[in-house]
Steps between C-alpha positions, in 0.01 A plus 500: 500500500664835573838565653576801718735765366847508655564764762653824368870564553561834674815675377624781722769747398741588780737796495833547677304644794346156559194459722486870593449601137212262427142614457226365724374275219843350444553442871166323525589274205817393678344457844209289373710273277558137596843517340717787375764443233791734432875549495691470826521881528130552430384229739725627779322835492149358548554170684362638827164551329474161321363159587752315279775618263690329221808636320558438130775263388756590234427464217139605543383316189388224465433494877246784504187311398545182708575704814181704460292197393603323820280751687192455281190600694703722732520878501829571321681832499813571294732790581665697221745788481320826424260460208456121446421551130813707427773240437358324804369163609147605410587447133609141566191432710270634226672275248471193722153548650326755279433866572145429613628309804719781629405787730791744475570776753791698353739728684693777318761351268867583535476691171212715628694578816821575307323742265339667801842556657663621178215710367496298176186446292420131540337472156815631330749288695630176347533203734740207453509198730835333564360269768533197272698648209864596429583866550562537123122475452475874562727590201227527231314750721790745532459836329647841571275694740279204586384423852483138607426299812671165545372230735807345664580138571697591812769714657746446213268619222571876522874445461446269204274756335765768543764274343280411200407864441865602510598225255226593253533874455279619788762553771380854568154379603375580849390211719277537805463193720184497711514248784214361713243727336211579729664349808665651807847421362442679167819651358609665173851486353610672178800489271634520143535163326869525411597625846294268720504138614208522746641278774301429816158526336193344661366198310152659472561781254385670180741686270400820321698592188525840337670392178780709349677372189874563487610722207624291205365169631313259274130578469289184499127554453212254479448584132639212287821567314776508763849553362675177400772589751247457785525123451806291578599174332630377168305746285235248391195727519220670314651842433355821641296628206358162399437421867281808536306404186466143624366602842253724321372198305488285814296776670551418871220587741505486883490147638570326169742210447759477220685195374831606343650232275878515453570745779862587414567787741140515620435841345141444384380327819674755724356800318155336497513468880631854549191650333294423812581344836225238451623378158648149506732319262651159435799465271636186336871472413700190407844634606583474873736799473229713344247389759741634763543829316122538471466459876781752561342754267158449658640570847702804386196653329257439783292199391653211698178295481559424129481120461768336286457151350693279258454437131165554328265336428624209714487712818146628447370231738728632777289814533252450783127506444475773765657748255216445254512519122724767349335820381778548247782291353811644338718279282840662473700180458443139401248593233626224267469231767243238396144590596609813694246737349216250537579427864521870585168562327339217697648628827378859483153568640212600276523873440875490565776614268784317329790705363803356320811673361723367224833603343554204262333395174414160646321655798332755274338219304358356823348835588341528158346156549383597851327809364321293237388244759421714805453847354653803666739761365846491344745789534860555403735736680831643384685700766797724423731644761721802447870418542823690448679462167818696540398861559151430366191302602357209304199274539577140602213260424397240757370162386147538360237341723177335386224495759176303508235580760158344542219482755355158572124495441263409783359224283744307283559150371867570423 
């Protein structure tokens, strides 16, 4: 007994010019639909050409699927802003219903239109979305001379961007706010970050940044090994040189997930996430005060989505299954806690990495045992820093660090 395939969902991109800017194919999709879904603004622009319209509730999820399923067997059309697959509702629809069910009719994205107005090469322009993220999310992308486009949440976003740039050594950057791109009310407003508040901006806007770093300001790159002074807190952290060596052993790749045990100031998890915008991290810290300082550091350094949990390994079960198994686990604290190494080894996915650092003889012995049991490599680092000694310079040794790193086999009984 066969069942008929569900009707396709037509997804139509609409620009700021509304109905007038739609192609003939897109207009037909809207006119022939039994129901058209969209935001209040989108629906208002096409209502005269529709049989029935429905506006999305807030929040959209988890209401998206049941609202569409209620019209099973009907011709459904969903309106999107610009290109539906560029930070748009098309991505959510593909996740919920599968790409094979969608028929997407894109319009030019706001980024394409902005680059067209500015004369910027689209393929060389970085895009950051602040629609659902704090403005600090753009901080890891800042670099002297870089061009960026920022998707705004609303009318207040340009002013917030200017304030964050000014507070983080990029006050000389030029901002160009492009409102209502592609529509009859299109307008462009420019200004320097430190001199501008951008009041009276339309809620539909994109912000173009020409980044200029202020002379003498701190230089924070995505390469691991930020200065210790970049992190606030009580000083409980993996220091700069050892941190760079540790991130090298953890070997982050785009989209991977790190579990950071004994977060301290959050240095390892934060630098992991800064290597790529898609990298994710979860950190475990028993001290409430340190959990707060981790969250503060994560926001200040542009990775506010860092998840912070309580003591390990007790809090391992608090991590949701949606995050998946960790691709790497770093043990920077709590190494001597009963069964810590074993639980971390069990938690990491096959092919994932476990890295642990030690500065005490007791912890060193655990790493030796781990190497015998699980394999991997042992290293020992001794860092010296030059410091003044009267009129001369001497070398001050830091605590020696023992490091064990291992990759979990794809087939193991351990």
